[in-house]
C-alpha positions in Angstrom: 17.3 4.2 -34.5 15.2 7.6 -34.4 15.2 9.9 -31.5 11.9 10.3 -29.7 10.9 13.3 -27.4 8.7 12.9 -24.6 7.1 15.7 -22.3 9.1 16.5 -19.3 7.6 15.5 -16.0 8.5 16.8 -12.7 8.5 14.8 -9.6 5.7 16.4 -7.4 7.7 15.9 -4.2 11.4 16.5 -5.3 10.6 18.9 -8.1 13.3 17.5 -10.3 13.0 16.2 -13.9 11.9 12.5 -13.9 13.4 10.1 -16.5 11.6 7.8 -18.9 12.0 4.3 -17.4 9.7 2.2 -19.8 7.6 2.7 -22.9 4.7 0.3 -23.2 3.4 -0.6 -26.8 -0.1 0.4 -27.7 -2.9 -1.7 -26.6 -5.2 -3.5 -29.1 -8.3 -1.6 -27.8 -6.6 1.8 -27.8 -4.7 2.2 -31.0 -1.7 4.5 -31.2 -1.7 5.4 -27.6 1.3 4.6 -25.7 2.0 4.4 -22.0 5.3 6.0 -20.8 6.5 5.1 -17.2 8.5 8.0 -15.5 10.8 7.5 -12.6 12.4 9.9 -10.1 16.0 9.1 -9.3 15.9 10.9 -6.0 12.7 9.3 -4.3 12.1 6.4 -6.6 8.5 7.6 -7.3 7.0 6.3 -10.7 4.1 7.8 -12.7 2.5 7.1 -16.1 1.4 9.3 -18.9 -0.7 8.1 -21.7 0.5 9.7 -25.1 -0.4 9.6 -28.8 3.0 9.9 -30.6 2.9 12.9 -32.9 4.4 13.1 -36.3 7.9 14.6 -36.6 8.1 18.1 -37.7 9.5 18.8 -41.0 12.1 21.4 -39.6 13.3 18.9 -37.1 12.3 21.3 -34.2 10.6 20.0 -31.0 7.0 21.1 -30.6 6.5 23.8 -28.0 3.8 23.7 -25.6 1.3 26.7 -25.7 1.7 29.3 -22.7 
């Protein structure tokens, strides 16, 4: 099984890192876009992000966000 990396999401209230709870498969009308559900372990808040999986980098490093 290949390891996947997802953007880090912070809980807006607790300011702690949320964990990935669920990854929904791409819908037929929006090809390639996945819905990722994040969960806060402290306050139980959930949020979703819609992502297009990127190709794995050749050098194995994670992509960096621009500043």
